[in-house]
C-alpha positions as CSV (number, residue, x, y, z in Angstrom):
1,M,4.3,3.3,2.5
2,K,1.9,2.1,-1.4
3,R,0.0,-0.8,-0.7
4,I,-0.3,-0.1,0.8
5,L,-2.0,-1.3,-0.7
6,F,-3.9,-0.4,-0.1
7,F,-7.6,-0.7,-2.4
8,I,-6.0,-4.0,-3.5
9,S,-9.0,-6.3,-2.9
10,I,-12.0,-4.1,-3.7
11,I,-11.9,-5.2,-7.3
12,I,-12.3,-8.8,-6.5
13,M,-15.6,-8.1,-4.8
14,L,-16.7,-5.9,-7.6
15,A,-15.7,-8.2,-10.4
16,F,-15.4,-11.9,-9.6
17,T,-19.0,-12.4,-10.4
18,N,-18.0,-12.1,-14.1
19,G,-16.0,-14.7,-16.0
20,D,-14.7,-13.2,-19.2
21,A,-11.5,-11.6,-20.4
22,T,-13.2,-8.4,-21.5
23,L,-11.4,-5.3,-20.2
24,K,-13.5,-3.6,-17.5
25,S,-13.0,-0.4,-15.6
26,T,-14.4,1.2,-12.4
27,S,-13.3,3.8,-9.9
28,V,-13.0,3.4,-6.2
29,V,-12.7,5.7,-3.2
30,I,-10.7,5.0,0.0
31,T,-12.8,6.4,2.9
32,P,-11.4,8.4,5.8
33,E,-12.1,5.5,8.2
34,S,-9.1,3.7,6.7
35,S,-5.6,3.5,8.0
36,L,-2.1,2.9,6.6
37,L,0.8,2.6,9.0
38,V,4.5,2.0,8.7
39,R,6.2,0.5,11.8
40,G,9.9,0.2,12.4
41,T,12.3,-0.4,15.2
42,T,15.6,1.1,16.2
43,N,18.2,-0.5,18.5
44,I,16.4,1.3,21.5
45,N,12.7,1.7,20.6
46,T,9.9,1.5,18.0
47,F,8.2,4.1,15.8
48,T,5.0,4.3,13.8
49,C,4.3,6.6,10.8
50,E,0.7,7.0,9.7
51,F,-0.4,8.1,6.3
52,N,-2.9,10.9,6.1
53,I,-5.8,9.1,4.5
54,N,-7.4,12.3,3.4
55,K,-4.5,12.8,1.1
56,F,-5.3,9.8,-1.2
57,K,-6.0,11.0,-4.7
58,N,-9.6,9.7,-4.9
59,P,-11.2,8.4,-7.0
60,I,-8.8,5.7,-8.1
61,K,-9.3,4.3,-11.6
62,V,-9.2,0.5,-11.8
63,I,-8.8,-1.3,-15.1
64,Y,-8.9,-5.1,-15.1
65,H,-10.0,-8.4,-16.8
66,I,-10.7,-11.8,-15.4
67,E,-8.7,-14.9,-16.4
68,D,-9.5,-18.2,-14.8
69,D,-9.4,-17.6,-11.0
70,K,-7.4,-14.3,-11.3
71,M,-8.0,-10.7,-11.9
72,I,-5.3,-9.1,-14.1
73,F,-4.9,-5.3,-13.8
74,D,-3.7,-2.8,-16.3
75,K,-2.4,0.7,-15.3
76,T,-4.0,0.4,-11.8
77,A,-1.9,2.4,-9.4
78,L,-2.1,4.0,-5.9
79,I,0.0,7.1,-5.4
80,L,1.2,8.1,-2.0
81,D,2.9,11.5,-1.4
82,S,5.8,10.7,0.9
83,D,5.4,13.9,2.9
84,C,1.9,12.8,4.0
85,F,3.2,10.4,6.7
86,D,3.2,11.6,10.3
87,C,5.6,9.8,12.6
88,G,4.6,11.8,15.7
89,G,7.1,14.7,15.7
90,K,9.0,17.1,13.5
91,A,12.5,15.5,14.0
92,I,11.3,12.0,13.2
93,N,9.2,13.2,10.3
94,N,12.3,14.8,8.8
95,D,14.3,11.6,9.3
96,F,11.5,9.6,7.7
97,K,11.5,11.9,4.7
98,K,15.3,11.7,4.4
99,I,15.1,7.9,4.5
100,L,12.6,7.9,1.6
101,K,14.7,10.5,-0.3
102,T,11.5,12.6,-0.5
103,N,13.3,15.6,-2.0
104,K,14.2,13.6,-5.1
105,Y,11.3,11.0,-5.1
106,P,8.2,12.7,-3.6
107,Q,5.9,9.8,-4.2
108,I,5.6,6.1,-3.4
109,L,3.9,4.2,-6.2
110,L,1.9,1.0,-5.8
111,Y,0.9,-1.0,-8.9
112,L,-1.7,-3.7,-8.6
113,N,-0.7,-6.6,-10.9
114,E,-3.2,-9.4,-10.1
115,I,-5.4,-11.0,-7.5
116,S,-5.8,-14.7,-7.0
117,L,-8.5,-16.4,-4.9
118,F,-7.7,-18.7,-2.1
119,D,-10.1,-21.5,-1.0
120,D,-12.0,-19.0,1.1
121,E,-13.3,-16.0,-1.0
122,S,-12.5,-13.6,1.9
123,D,-8.8,-14.5,1.5
124,V,-7.0,-13.4,-1.7
125,K,-3.4,-13.2,-2.7
126,A,-2.3,-9.9,-4.3
127,S,0.7,-9.4,-6.5
128,I,1.8,-5.8,-6.3
129,D,4.8,-3.7,-7.3
130,I,6.0,-1.0,-4.9
131,E,8.2,1.7,-6.2
132,I,10.2,3.7,-3.6
133,A,13.1,6.1,-4.5
134,G,13.0,5.0,-8.1
135,I,13.4,1.3,-7.4
136,K,10.5,-1.2,-8.0
137,E,10.1,-4.5,-6.1
138,T,7.3,-7.1,-6.5
139,Y,5.5,-8.7,-3.6
140,K,2.8,-11.4,-3.2
141,I,0.8,-10.8,-0.1
142,P,-2.3,-12.4,1.5
143,V,-5.2,-10.0,2.0
144,K,-8.5,-10.4,3.9
145,I,-11.7,-8.9,2.6
146,K,-15.0,-8.3,4.4
147,K,-17.9,-7.0,2.3
148,N,-21.0,-5.2,3.4
149,N,-22.1,-1.9,1.8
150,E,-18.4,-1.0,1.7
151,I,-15.5,-3.3,1.5
152,L,-12.9,-3.7,4.3
153,I,-9.4,-4.7,3.1
154,T,-6.8,-5.7,5.6
155,G,-3.3,-7.0,5.4
156,G,0.4,-6.2,5.8
157,L,3.9,-6.9,4.6
158,A,7.5,-6.5,5.6
159,I,10.0,-4.7,3.4
160,S,13.8,-4.1,3.6
161,L,15.1,-0.6,3.3
162,T,18.2,-2.0,1.6
163,D,16.1,-3.4,-1.3
164,Y,15.4,0.2,-2.2
165,N,19.0,1.4,-1.6
166,L,17.7,3.4,1.4
167,V,19.9,4.1,4.4
168,A,18.4,5.3,7.7
169,P,20.2,8.1,9.4
170,K,22.1,7.3,12.6
171,K,21.7,9.5,15.7
172,L,23.9,10.4,18.6
173,L,27.1,9.6,16.9
174,G,25.8,6.3,15.7
175,L,24.4,5.1,19.0
176,I,20.8,5.0,17.7
177,S,20.2,3.2,14.3
178,V,17.0,2.1,12.5
179,N,16.7,-1.6,11.7
180,D,16.5,-2.6,8.0
181,K,13.1,-4.3,8.1
182,I,10.0,-2.2,8.4
183,Q,6.3,-3.4,8.5
184,I,3.5,-1.9,6.5
185,Y,-0.1,-2.4,7.8
186,F,-3.3,-1.4,6.1
187,Q,-7.0,-1.4,6.9
188,L,-8.8,0.2,4.0
189,L,-12.5,0.8,3.9
190,V,-13.3,1.2,0.2
191,K,-16.4,1.9,-1.9
192,E,-17.2,2.1,-5.5
193,F,-17.2,5.7,-6.8
194,Q,-20.5,7.0,-8.0
195,D,-20.5,10.1,-10.3
């Protein structure tokens, strides 16, 4: 699921060397070495759904400006096709798609709002909007960044299915049910796109 988040911190490494409010833009690519996982639990076991990184719509356009110790973004979004998650089997994949209402809402949208620096420049706080099944929720999450030739962005967050009016299907006459909280984990290896 958008966050997610995926490409969130690349921009801070690309742009915090500047200090003005001029609108800037760049494009980034999320490389195949990245991972984006959704983990959930039922009353009897756990499950993991992995997003197919090769399905990211690269390059991703990033528009931003710097204001004090924040980067403010404009129209910067990450689009995830809901049917690009693999939960390990056909039946659970179908259940996952039903939970997300994929027939009506085929995409999960993540909008990057702003990034704030912590004391350590490898730690940032990102404000993002995640839109699932037509409902948008805002989250502020800590993100870690490591920069070499490419930038490694890691983090995670917990979301509630009920916040998005999503209901997990019950199995075996209601004996198996999915818990409301699910975890999203991301490890994104990102580089600036060169034409």
